[in-house]
C-alpha positions as CSV (number, residue, x, y, z in Angstrom):
1,X,28.7,82.9,62.5
2,X,27.2,85.8,61.6
3,X,28.5,86.7,58.5
4,X,31.1,88.9,58.6
5,X,34.5,87.3,58.1
6,X,37.0,86.3,60.5
7,X,40.5,86.8,60.1
8,X,43.2,84.4,61.3
9,X,46.8,85.9,62.6
10,X,49.4,83.9,64.3
11,X,51.6,86.0,66.3
12,X,54.3,84.8,68.8
13,X,55.8,81.8,66.9
14,X,58.5,83.6,65.5
15,X,60.1,86.9,67.2
16,X,59.4,89.9,65.3
17,X,62.2,92.6,65.2
18,X,61.8,95.1,62.0
19,X,58.9,96.0,59.6
20,X,58.8,98.4,56.7
21,X,56.6,99.5,53.5
22,X,57.3,98.6,50.5
23,X,56.2,101.1,47.9
24,X,55.6,99.7,44.3
25,X,55.2,102.5,42.0
26,X,56.6,100.8,38.5
27,X,60.2,99.1,39.3
28,X,60.2,95.5,40.7
29,X,61.1,95.4,44.4
30,X,62.5,93.0,47.0
31,X,62.9,93.2,50.8
32,X,65.4,95.8,51.9
33,X,68.2,93.4,52.9
34,X,69.8,96.2,55.5
35,X,66.4,96.1,56.9
36,X,65.7,92.2,56.4
37,X,69.1,91.9,58.5
38,X,69.4,95.0,60.7
39,X,70.5,93.2,63.9
40,X,73.8,91.7,64.8
41,X,71.7,88.8,65.8
42,X,69.9,86.0,63.8
43,X,68.8,87.2,60.2
44,X,65.4,87.1,59.3
45,X,63.7,83.7,58.5
46,X,60.1,84.6,57.6
47,X,58.3,87.8,56.7
48,X,54.7,88.7,56.9
49,X,53.6,90.7,54.1
50,X,50.1,92.5,53.9
51,X,49.1,93.7,50.3
52,X,47.2,97.0,51.3
53,X,45.8,99.5,48.5
54,X,46.0,97.8,45.0
55,X,47.0,94.3,43.3
56,X,50.4,93.0,42.7
57,X,52.5,90.4,41.5
58,X,55.1,88.7,43.1
59,X,57.5,85.8,43.0
60,X,60.0,84.1,45.9
61,X,62.1,82.4,43.3
62,X,64.0,84.7,41.9
63,X,62.4,85.4,39.0
64,X,61.2,88.7,37.9
65,X,57.3,89.5,38.0
66,X,55.3,91.7,35.7
67,X,51.9,93.3,35.3
68,X,50.9,90.2,33.7
69,X,53.1,87.3,35.3
70,X,53.9,85.8,39.2
71,X,51.7,85.1,41.7
72,X,48.7,87.8,42.3
73,X,47.8,89.1,45.5
74,X,45.3,91.7,46.3
75,X,44.8,94.3,48.6
76,X,43.9,92.6,52.1
77,X,45.7,89.6,51.2
78,X,48.3,88.3,53.9
79,X,51.6,86.5,52.3
80,X,53.8,84.3,54.6
81,X,57.4,84.2,53.0
82,X,59.0,81.7,55.0
83,X,63.0,80.9,54.6
84,X,66.0,83.4,54.0
85,X,66.0,82.1,50.1
86,X,62.9,82.8,49.6
87,X,63.0,85.7,51.8
88,X,66.3,87.2,49.6
89,X,64.7,86.5,46.1
90,X,61.1,87.8,46.7
91,X,60.3,90.1,44.2
92,X,57.1,92.4,43.9
93,X,55.6,94.3,41.5
94,X,51.9,96.9,41.2
95,X,49.6,94.7,38.6
96,X,47.8,97.8,37.3
97,X,47.9,101.6,37.3
98,X,47.7,102.5,40.9
99,X,51.3,102.4,43.3
100,X,50.7,99.5,45.7
101,X,51.9,99.4,49.1
102,X,52.6,96.0,51.0
103,X,53.7,96.4,55.1
104,X,55.8,93.8,55.6
105,X,57.1,92.4,59.5
106,X,60.2,90.2,59.6
107,X,60.8,87.4,62.3
108,X,63.5,85.5,63.5
């Protein structure tokens, strides 16, 4: 290796069918139900979430994260949220003063 960091991305195991950009500017936010289930076919079973600009805190068990409690994800981190219950319960909030953005791709 030459010292550069390699990112692993697995694509194609699930069928991507929708995406959205979440804006975390203060209030806790979850995935948008209408986007996550935007089809008459199967619902999303997995989401790939890329944290874009600033650190966030998140939970997927239904408990509400705060700026100081919850799992920490930094800009550049990729989260894989698997299972419909985890998707329905996922919540995210910015950690600091900077608005955070997360790009989400839903898969079934």
